[in-house]
Every structure is written in structure tokens, then in C-alpha cells.
Wavefront OBJ file of the C-alpha trace (Angstrom):
o trace
v 17.177 -300.998 154.538
v 16.104 -298.211 156.124
v 12.519 -298.595 155.332
v 12.748 -301.635 157.703
v 15.536 -300.481 160.083
v 14.049 -297.092 161.076
v 12.835 -297.297 164.902
v 13.379 -300.870 165.650
v 16.018 -300.775 167.601
v 14.439 -297.394 169.300
v 10.922 -298.141 170.575
v 7.762 -295.628 172.003
v 6.628 -296.124 175.435
v 4.021 -293.913 177.221
v 5.514 -294.110 180.643
v 4.374 -295.954 183.660
v 0.221 -296.096 182.913
v -1.302 -298.342 180.618
v -4.234 -295.829 180.950
v -2.361 -293.503 178.719
v -4.108 -292.461 175.446
v -3.236 -294.841 172.700
v -1.776 -292.273 170.300
v -0.654 -289.896 172.362
v 2.852 -291.476 172.663
v 5.683 -289.219 171.610
v 9.304 -289.423 170.239
v 10.680 -287.932 173.258
v 9.743 -291.078 175.432
v 11.809 -293.320 172.809
v 13.901 -296.154 174.590
v 16.433 -298.709 174.125
v 14.780 -301.754 172.751
v 15.995 -303.731 175.458
v 14.343 -302.119 178.262
v 10.998 -302.030 176.470
v 9.458 -304.887 177.621
v 10.377 -305.400 181.428
v 7.449 -304.431 182.443
v 3.435 -305.349 181.774
v 2.809 -301.732 181.526
v 5.614 -301.107 179.037
v 4.964 -303.800 176.647
v 1.722 -302.638 176.435
v 2.925 -299.537 175.692
v 5.545 -301.011 173.104
v 2.130 -302.374 171.410
v 0.128 -298.966 171.226
v 3.491 -297.689 169.956
v 2.819 -299.020 166.108
v -0.419 -297.235 166.625
v 1.492 -294.249 166.557
v 3.447 -295.188 163.274
v -0.074 -295.493 161.654
v -0.837 -292.085 163.035
v 1.862 -290.632 161.276
v 0.686 -287.092 158.965
v 2.108 -288.909 155.994
v 0.075 -291.716 156.384
v -3.334 -292.750 158.269
v -3.621 -289.402 159.985
v -4.768 -287.827 156.827
v -2.501 -287.900 154.046
v -2.881 -291.270 152.900
v -6.715 -290.184 152.448
v -5.944 -287.593 150.617
v -3.837 -288.945 147.920
v -6.027 -291.633 147.270
v -9.079 -289.009 146.936
v -7.072 -286.104 144.635
v -6.291 -289.165 142.287
v -9.912 -289.358 141.861
v -12.027 -287.027 140.197
v -14.569 -286.065 143.037
v -12.227 -283.453 144.346
v -9.202 -281.195 142.351
v -6.022 -279.982 144.281
v -6.649 -276.204 143.590
v -3.396 -275.426 144.987
v -1.180 -277.799 143.534
v -0.156 -278.520 147.140
v 0.382 -282.419 145.857
v 2.222 -281.768 143.016
v 2.043 -283.699 140.229
v -0.063 -286.691 141.839
v -3.489 -285.453 140.585
v -2.340 -285.478 137.088
v -0.643 -289.025 137.699
v 3.007 -287.174 136.909
v 4.953 -288.810 140.157
v 8.498 -289.067 139.551
v 10.863 -292.014 140.897
v 12.076 -289.840 143.419
v 8.933 -288.421 144.677
v 8.772 -287.167 148.417
v 5.141 -288.486 148.886
v 5.872 -291.417 147.701
v 9.011 -291.866 149.855
v 6.971 -290.748 152.877
v 4.037 -293.439 152.388
v 6.242 -296.096 152.678
v 8.996 -294.813 155.074
v 5.698 -294.068 157.666
v 4.177 -297.477 156.345
v 7.310 -299.720 157.009
v 7.751 -297.924 160.369
v 4.740 -299.008 161.445
v 5.526 -302.536 160.413
v 8.874 -302.322 162.055
v 7.039 -300.954 165.372
v 4.637 -303.763 165.430
v 7.296 -306.619 164.247
v 9.861 -305.215 167.164
v 6.597 -305.579 168.932
v 5.612 -309.148 168.835
v 9.322 -309.874 169.128
v 9.084 -308.548 173.073
v 6.183 -309.994 173.753
v 6.698 -313.524 172.743
v 10.395 -313.130 174.245
v 8.671 -311.695 177.521
v 5.312 -313.889 177.682
v 6.204 -314.862 180.845
v 5.517 -311.272 182.099
v 1.844 -311.132 181.003
v -1.310 -313.498 181.325
v -1.078 -316.297 177.866
v -4.797 -314.405 177.109
v -2.931 -310.866 177.470
v -0.072 -312.346 175.029
v -2.341 -313.238 172.592
v -4.666 -309.661 172.621
v -1.388 -307.813 172.360
v 0.461 -309.742 169.599
v -3.188 -309.604 167.861
v -2.857 -305.566 168.004
v 0.697 -305.478 166.134
v -0.579 -308.102 163.359
v -4.292 -305.524 163.002
v -1.944 -302.801 162.686
v 0.758 -304.486 160.213
v -2.023 -305.799 157.910
v -3.224 -302.075 158.306
v -0.294 -301.046 156.985
v 0.297 -303.657 154.327
v -3.017 -302.822 153.034
v -2.614 -299.396 152.324
v 1.346 -299.866 151.135
v 0.291 -302.739 148.724
v -2.464 -300.309 147.383
v -0.703 -297.475 146.937
v 2.603 -298.807 145.540
v 0.843 -302.080 143.515
v -1.717 -302.022 140.562
v -5.249 -303.620 141.849
v -5.430 -307.375 142.596
v -7.531 -307.892 139.803
v -4.400 -306.439 137.465
v -3.539 -310.212 136.302
v -5.562 -313.055 136.322
v -3.481 -314.327 139.449
v -2.496 -311.195 140.955
v 0.966 -312.329 140.151
v 2.038 -309.274 139.466
v 4.667 -307.263 142.070
v 2.994 -306.107 145.187
v 5.531 -304.712 148.029
v 8.682 -306.699 150.702
v 7.138 -308.414 152.698
v 8.475 -307.740 156.481
v 7.577 -309.973 159.262
v 10.751 -310.365 161.404
v 11.861 -307.214 163.919
v 15.745 -306.585 161.943
v 18.563 -304.718 163.879
v 20.437 -302.027 161.886
v 21.873 -303.193 158.221
v 21.062 -306.991 158.403
v 21.293 -308.021 154.888
v 18.613 -310.376 155.665
v 16.255 -307.386 155.735
v 16.864 -306.360 151.688
v 13.871 -308.430 150.793
v 12.037 -308.357 147.023
v 8.738 -307.305 146.603
v 5.961 -310.403 146.663
v 3.087 -310.719 144.431
v 0.023 -309.400 145.292
v -1.429 -312.316 146.031
v 0.990 -313.150 148.892
v 0.929 -309.588 150.259
v -3.285 -309.993 149.940
v -2.875 -313.709 151.883
v -0.772 -312.275 154.833
v -2.808 -309.261 155.411
v -5.897 -311.510 155.288
v -3.752 -314.114 157.850
v -2.947 -311.190 160.452
v -6.533 -309.927 160.311
v -7.766 -313.342 160.949
v -5.336 -313.865 163.362
v -6.274 -310.845 165.042
v -10.062 -311.492 164.793
v -9.514 -314.403 166.830
v -7.259 -312.862 169.638
v -8.455 -309.363 169.842
v -10.957 -307.943 172.537
v -14.767 -307.012 171.452
v -14.231 -304.386 173.857
v -11.448 -303.277 176.319
v -11.783 -302.799 180.316
v -14.044 -299.920 181.345
v -12.223 -297.263 182.022
v -12.450 -293.279 181.247
v -11.148 -294.248 177.926
v -12.832 -297.755 176.868
v -14.957 -295.899 173.939
v -12.062 -294.239 173.105
v -9.825 -297.228 172.802
v -12.886 -299.395 171.238
v -12.921 -297.075 168.151
v -9.160 -296.345 167.933
v -7.282 -299.672 168.992
v -7.715 -302.694 167.026
v -10.764 -304.906 168.066
v -12.484 -308.154 166.595
v -15.353 -305.591 164.845
v -12.501 -303.566 163.194
v -10.623 -306.331 162.211
v -13.579 -308.297 160.643
v -14.327 -305.182 159.079
v -11.377 -304.625 157.775
v -11.513 -308.117 156.356
v -14.525 -307.054 154.715
v -12.742 -304.668 152.669
v -9.843 -306.346 151.709
v -11.739 -308.948 150.477
v -14.043 -306.896 148.481
v -10.854 -305.494 146.917
v -9.996 -308.939 146.147
v -13.232 -309.842 144.291
v -13.841 -312.841 146.774
v -17.683 -311.254 147.379
v -18.192 -314.489 149.583
v -15.859 -313.897 151.905
v -16.427 -309.982 152.057
v -20.091 -310.446 152.748
v -19.323 -312.422 155.518
v -17.073 -310.443 157.433
v -19.292 -307.319 156.874
v -22.611 -309.768 158.177
v -20.915 -310.552 161.159
v -20.229 -307.068 162.403
v -24.038 -306.255 161.134
v -24.923 -309.230 163.056
v -23.532 -307.569 166.195
v -21.369 -310.306 166.631
v -18.499 -308.008 167.984
v -20.495 -305.072 169.589
v -23.377 -303.235 168.796
v -22.800 -300.305 165.431
v -25.365 -298.213 163.884
v -26.147 -295.104 161.378
v -26.308 -291.995 163.230
v -29.559 -290.572 162.803
v -28.113 -287.243 160.832
v -25.813 -287.624 157.792
v -23.385 -285.413 159.000
v -23.411 -287.388 162.854
v -20.267 -288.719 162.286
v -18.372 -285.608 161.699
v -16.704 -282.926 163.909
v -15.755 -282.740 167.620
v -18.128 -284.770 169.885
v -19.499 -287.176 167.366
v -16.010 -289.411 166.743
v -16.742 -292.174 169.046
v -20.590 -293.062 167.923
v -21.861 -295.995 167.011
v -21.295 -295.381 163.594
v -17.529 -295.078 164.358
v -15.870 -298.460 163.715
v -12.066 -297.539 163.469
v -10.313 -294.456 163.414
v -7.064 -292.593 163.483
v -7.388 -290.068 166.334
v -5.860 -286.539 166.227
v -5.108 -283.756 168.399
v -3.473 -280.138 168.217
v -0.415 -281.982 169.459
v -0.381 -284.473 166.743
v -0.775 -281.884 164.167
v 1.202 -279.044 165.349
v 2.056 -277.756 161.595
v -1.160 -276.645 159.457
v -0.151 -278.645 156.611
v -1.138 -282.180 157.322
v -4.313 -282.312 158.957
v -7.320 -283.080 157.324
v -9.437 -279.793 157.897
v -7.012 -277.636 156.933
v -6.935 -279.329 153.853
v -10.350 -280.062 152.994
v -12.220 -276.979 155.145
v -12.469 -274.004 153.257
v -12.023 -272.135 156.654
v -8.506 -272.763 157.317
v -5.124 -271.250 156.107
v -4.804 -273.682 152.873
v -8.168 -275.214 151.674
v -6.297 -276.893 149.132
v -8.780 -279.347 148.316
v -12.182 -278.329 146.527
v -15.279 -280.130 145.447
v -15.373 -280.740 142.216
v -18.343 -280.029 139.738
v -18.438 -283.850 138.479
v -18.992 -284.673 142.159
v -21.940 -281.956 142.222
v -23.498 -282.165 138.822
v -26.537 -285.320 138.430
v -25.351 -285.966 134.271
v -21.856 -286.825 136.077
v -23.008 -288.317 139.753
v -26.218 -289.313 138.936
v -27.591 -290.902 141.939
v -26.845 -287.812 144.361
v -30.078 -285.850 144.121
v -30.630 -282.259 144.073
v -32.224 -282.563 147.591
v -29.983 -285.252 149.002
v -29.630 -284.259 153.032
v -25.499 -284.840 152.308
v -25.619 -281.936 149.986
v -25.780 -279.854 153.019
v -21.957 -280.917 154.276
v -21.173 -279.104 151.054
v -20.664 -275.498 151.602
v -18.890 -272.526 149.944
v -15.974 -270.737 150.662
v -15.602 -267.125 152.417
v -14.641 -264.491 150.677
v -12.568 -264.986 147.535
v -13.432 -268.832 147.697
v -17.184 -268.246 147.860
v -17.589 -269.540 143.902
v -16.111 -272.473 145.333
v -17.089 -275.705 147.225
v -15.454 -277.808 149.827
v -16.527 -280.401 151.876
v -17.940 -279.909 155.821
v -16.545 -283.040 157.317
v -13.826 -281.590 158.639
v -14.686 -278.791 160.215
v -12.246 -278.511 163.462
v -9.814 -276.071 161.871
v -8.870 -274.492 165.180
v -7.132 -277.213 166.683
v -7.057 -279.549 163.952
v -8.051 -282.397 165.173
v -10.609 -284.121 163.528
v -10.121 -287.817 163.325
v -9.280 -289.503 159.903
v -12.389 -291.690 159.497
v -10.840 -295.025 158.430
v -13.603 -297.626 158.282
v -17.561 -296.145 159.170
v -20.504 -298.617 159.965
v -21.906 -297.235 156.225
v -18.955 -298.544 154.733
v -19.633 -302.289 156.562
v -23.311 -302.157 155.261
v -22.122 -300.840 151.621
v -19.880 -303.730 151.385
v -22.307 -306.087 152.344
v -25.072 -304.726 150.266
v -22.179 -304.790 147.137
v -21.075 -308.425 148.148
v -24.496 -309.921 148.298
v -25.662 -308.192 144.956
v -22.661 -309.467 143.028
v -23.398 -313.141 144.683
v -27.172 -313.390 143.923
v -28.915 -314.900 141.198
v -30.905 -311.748 140.320
v -31.848 -308.288 141.913
v -31.551 -309.488 145.397
v -33.471 -307.823 148.034
v -31.193 -307.924 151.302
v -28.889 -306.135 149.130
v -31.637 -303.505 148.653
v -32.324 -303.619 152.330
v -28.722 -302.590 152.976
v -28.540 -300.276 150.231
v -31.693 -298.193 151.495
v -30.395 -298.173 155.258
v -27.279 -295.820 154.240
v -29.142 -294.418 151.794
v -33.003 -293.385 153.564
v -31.566 -290.964 155.999
v -30.693 -288.538 153.308
v -33.474 -288.775 151.273
v -36.000 -285.402 151.080
v -38.114 -286.294 148.038
v -36.518 -289.666 146.519
v -38.334 -293.100 147.522
v -36.483 -295.517 149.161
v -35.383 -298.340 146.434
v -37.284 -301.222 145.576
v -36.809 -304.531 143.429
v -38.786 -302.290 140.681
v -36.572 -299.747 141.212
v -34.066 -301.679 139.362
v -34.045 -303.193 135.579
v -31.297 -305.628 136.487
v -28.458 -307.088 138.860
v -26.112 -304.872 137.436
v -28.015 -301.994 137.945
v -28.541 -302.416 141.490
v -24.635 -303.177 141.147
v -24.148 -299.451 139.916
v -26.114 -297.738 142.378
v -24.755 -299.138 145.112
v -21.244 -297.945 143.936
v -23.015 -294.884 143.244
v -23.883 -294.358 146.911
v -20.539 -296.284 148.029
v -19.075 -292.913 146.339
v -21.663 -290.480 147.755
v -21.823 -291.839 151.150
v -17.598 -292.077 151.548
v -16.938 -289.237 149.658
v -13.666 -287.255 150.847
v -12.894 -290.701 153.119
v -10.103 -292.106 150.851
v -12.071 -294.340 148.943
v -12.817 -293.227 145.499
v -9.820 -293.902 143.390
v -9.284 -297.254 144.543
v -12.616 -298.240 144.053
v -12.407 -297.474 140.130
v -9.563 -299.089 140.084
v -10.847 -302.304 142.040
v -13.677 -302.458 138.976
v -11.670 -301.385 136.411
v -12.797 -298.398 135.682
v -10.918 -295.708 134.544
v -10.964 -291.872 135.835
v -13.085 -289.664 133.556
v -14.275 -285.884 134.292
v -11.274 -284.993 136.317
v -10.557 -281.456 136.439
v -7.097 -279.748 136.763
v -6.280 -277.550 139.286
v -8.174 -274.790 138.128
v -11.638 -276.919 138.116
v -12.208 -275.425 134.871
v -10.049 -278.093 132.418
v -10.904 -281.391 132.224
v -7.600 -283.974 132.506
v -7.133 -286.773 129.842
v -9.047 -289.817 130.857
v -6.688 -291.936 133.059
v -7.531 -296.056 132.045
v -7.433 -298.949 134.298
v -3.880 -300.464 134.566
v -1.681 -297.138 133.371
v 1.423 -297.232 135.079
v 0.907 -294.511 137.342
v -1.822 -295.113 138.681
v -0.096 -296.589 141.470
v 3.248 -294.779 143.384
v 6.778 -295.306 142.511
v 8.647 -297.375 144.423
v 10.839 -294.620 146.114
v 14.106 -294.411 144.093
v 15.937 -294.149 147.071
v 14.886 -297.349 148.404
v 15.510 -299.157 145.106
v 19.357 -298.112 144.895
v 19.967 -299.059 148.415
v 18.703 -302.599 147.750
v 21.399 -302.815 145.120
v 18.278 -303.130 142.874
v 16.681 -305.990 144.674
v 13.787 -303.986 144.756
v 11.631 -303.691 141.548
v 10.824 -300.449 140.357
v 7.549 -299.842 138.753
v 6.691 -299.899 135.401
v 6.799 -296.006 134.033
v 9.156 -295.044 136.369
l 1 2 3 4 5 6 7 8 9 10 11 12 13 14 15 16 17 18 19 20 21 22 23 24 25 26 27 28 29 30 31 32 33 34 35 36 37 38 39 40 41 42 43 44 45 46 47 48 49 50 51 52 53 54 55 56 57 58 59 60 61 62 63 64 65 66 67 68 69 70 71 72 73 74 75 76 77 78 79 80 81 82 83 84 85 86 87 88 89 90 91 92 93 94 95 96 97 98 99 100 101 102 103 104 105 106 107 108 109 110 111 112 113 114 115 116 117 118 119 120 121 122 123 124 125 126 127 128 129 130 131 132 133 134 135 136 137 138 139 140 141 142 143 144 145 146 147 148 149 150 151 152 153 154 155 156 157 158 159 160 161 162 163 164 165 166 167 168 169 170 171 172 173 174 175 176 177 178 179 180 181 182 183 184 185 186 187 188 189 190 191 192 193 194 195 196 197 198 199 200 201 202 203 204 205 206 207 208 209 210 211 212 213 214 215 216 217 218 219 220 221 222 223 224 225 226 227 228 229 230 231 232 233 234 235 236 237 238 239 240 241 242 243 244 245 246 247 248 249 250 251 252 253 254 255 256 257 258 259 260 261 262 263 264 265 266 267 268 269 270 271 272 273 274 275 276 277 278 279 280 281 282 283 284 285 286 287 288 289 290 291 292 293 294 295 296 297 298 299 300 301 302 303 304 305 306 307 308 309 310 311 312 313 314 315 316 317 318 319 320 321 322 323 324 325 326 327 328 329 330 331 332 333 334 335 336 337 338 339 340 341 342 343 344 345 346 347 348 349 350 351 352 353 354 355 356 357 358 359 360 361 362 363 364 365 366 367 368 369 370 371 372 373 374 375 376 377 378 379 380 381 382 383 384 385 386 387 388 389 390 391 392 393 394 395 396 397 398 399 400 401 402 403 404 405 406 407 408 409 410 411 412 413 414 415 416 417 418 419 420 421 422 423 424 425 426 427 428 429 430 431 432 433 434 435 436 437 438 439 440 441 442 443 444 445 446 447 448 449 450 451 452 453 454 455 456 457 458 459 460 461 462 463 464 465 466 467 468 469 470 471 472 473 474 475 476 477 478 479 480 481 482 483 484 485 486 487 488 489 490 491 492
């Protein structure tokens, strides 16, 4: 199967220096895999190649976040750049689905190949270094599996025991045309278990920080660390509905167990050039004009009104307090919603990704604000009443955006469920345009309502939880090549 074996005989290295930036690894550096593990520097570079897989423009460099956004109601695809995806109308031969599938399994293949190479050549490394590099590979594999299972399978709570089809779990480095690589889909529960196991192993073996160098802050925000593994675990458990563990792993980050994180003082302090490595960033995918040589893939080219594309406009559903009731009219985050120039002056866009010129805005995969809101939600759901600790974490995020509104107190809420609704509302506002909204709706079994078509005027039908095309098709090419070992999703 191509999704498993592509890139497994060849592996990227970054030359002889282990100080080269994580994602500066380019395809012209590919060499035969047998030569990729001959020195400690090459072994580390082979590990870093997995991040390059995650950075694929069809994956976490931007498109994966965008796909989650355009399936939600807070933006609309004004140029129809993403075909029928915003209308839940993908076909089984969709190039969108095919490209995400290939990118995700390429990253997994790179991670598996590196694990095999490190294991076979562990004598060239200290035991601690070998464990740390394998930890990075497991981190990469877990990230890829998390995004793949959420794109290609219904949410964890779609069935009572999550026994519905997930994705193939690939944990072995295969050679080309190996029949053992033709794996069926594991259950969603099994996939989540594998993701949690990989992140848990990574948490135990990853460093808290990387060795001091000119790139040490860069590495801490772009390579796997104990903080990013714990933050991801909190998200995975939140999606699973295991709120006790979601709280535990978020709390570990908040309590400084793996380093110091804090919100920036301004609402836009984590976005734009010079702001990617602040204390609010937990883990990001970096970018540069070299990474995004084309204008067709970067976050700013799609979201910003000042680029050549300006595909994604902010919906009136997001801006209107009737449909987004927790977004106060004087909320400071409204300053990050801007009008377009010239003929686009009547439309609204986000300014979270302003670097149109070099297309170098980093993808903010996990920010500290998300960790706080995950803790707040998990604490609110597990508490017996209106919980003061959950309110405190909610206020930490919300307060920096307040002008005339007051911080929340226990008296602000009529019930525990009312508090949870406010936390979900804050999550919608704070994490807007970062690839969260649609999956947040799905994990709480909510329908997509007040969603606009590409003209920004005509409303689309309500999209209910559990609808077949809430998930991508398994690429038909992969189904056919597997000789039906891969089961297609319902509705395709």
C-alpha cells in the first residue's frame, strides 16, 4: 500500500550537523536508508525527518487546520478553494482526502523507519539519547494518528465503546510491497489507545528542554517536549471524554512540571513574525518562504485579505452576538478581525496570520490558552457544582480580552452546565481559525448550525452529529489497492 511504503526506503537527513533546524530538511537530501544511521548526527537527522513529514503543506503546515475550520460555521470558503468540503460533499476519489491520508502516513512511516534504525544502531548513542530520539518518533506518530483518526473516523463517542472503524495502525517499518503492510482499520478505541500509549512513552523519555544553542528556543517549540506531550494527552483525553485524565495532563503543564508557560499580555501576542516562540506557544509547526514556495498552501495566503488568495472569510455567525453570545462587542479579540482592502472591504478576515509576504506564519498547533481551557472544561465536568477552579482558569484566558465586561464569579452561572457552555463559548472565540471548531462540535455531539455557503449570505442545511460525510472518505485508490482490506466509510 502506497500510504505505508512511500518514503520508507528513503529517508531525509540534514547533513552532518545536528544543530540544523528541525524542519529545514528537504527532499534533495534523501539518501538510502541503510546509510541514514551510520553516525549519531545522521541518526538524529533521520528522527527530525518525521517532523518534516508533519510539516507537509497538506497536513499540519496549514491545510489540516484549515479543513477543520471550513467544516465549521465560523468561516466560509468564499473562493470555493476547497471544493465541496465545506458543504460535506466530498467524493470517494477526493484529492483532499487522498493528500491528507498520504501526508499522515508518510509522517508515520518516517517515524517507524527511524525507530527501527535507532534500535538497530543504539550502540552509536548513549542509552538516554536513544530513548529520547525514539520518544520523538513516538510523539510524531501519535500526532499523525490523532489527526488521521479524526479526519477519517467518526468521533470517539459515536458508539458507546468506540468500536466503530478507525484507521490502520502502522507501527512497523515496512519495505516496498510487503504484504504485511496491508492492514485493515483498527477500531477508534484501539487507535486512541495507541495514541495515548505513544504520547505516554514520549512523555517519559522526551527532554523538558533541548541543549542550549542558538536554536534552543526554536527546538523547544517545534520538537517534541514533555510539555507538548502532556498538552497533547490532555487534548486526546478531552476528545475521548475522559475528563479526569484531561484535567491531570493539563494541570501538569499549568503547574510548571515541564517548564514555564504563560499567556501573553495582549490577545495577539502569539501571532505574527517575532511572536512564535513566546511562553504561550507549547508546540507549533514552523514555516518559511522556502517551506511555502507556492501561494496555494500557507495559512496567511488562505486567511489574510492581503494575499493573492484570501479564500477564507469570517462568517457573520461568528461575529454576531446572537449566534456567538459570549463574544462581547468590545472584546479585544475583535481587533484581530479586519476588513479586506478594496473590493473586499465589506468582508471580514482574521489577522492571526499576517505574514503574507514570506508566507512564514507558524501553525499554532497547541497554545497555553488551549491547555487552560481544557483544564477548565475537564474540571467543570468532573466537579459536583459550579466550580471556582474552573472559573479561575476560564478567567485567565478571558480576562485579557475584557473591556467593559467583568470577570466571571460563581454568581455568573446558573448551573454547572451553564459554566460548561461558557467555557465552550470561550474556546470557540479564543481558538478560532486554529483548526478546532468543527471537531469541538463533534466531540460534544453538536450539530453545525448557521453555516453559510461560499457567498456568505445563503445558509446551508443543519449538519447533524454523526452524519456520514462529517468524516473524509478512505481514499478510493487505497481501498482498491488493498483489495478491500480497507473498509470504506459509510456514505461514500
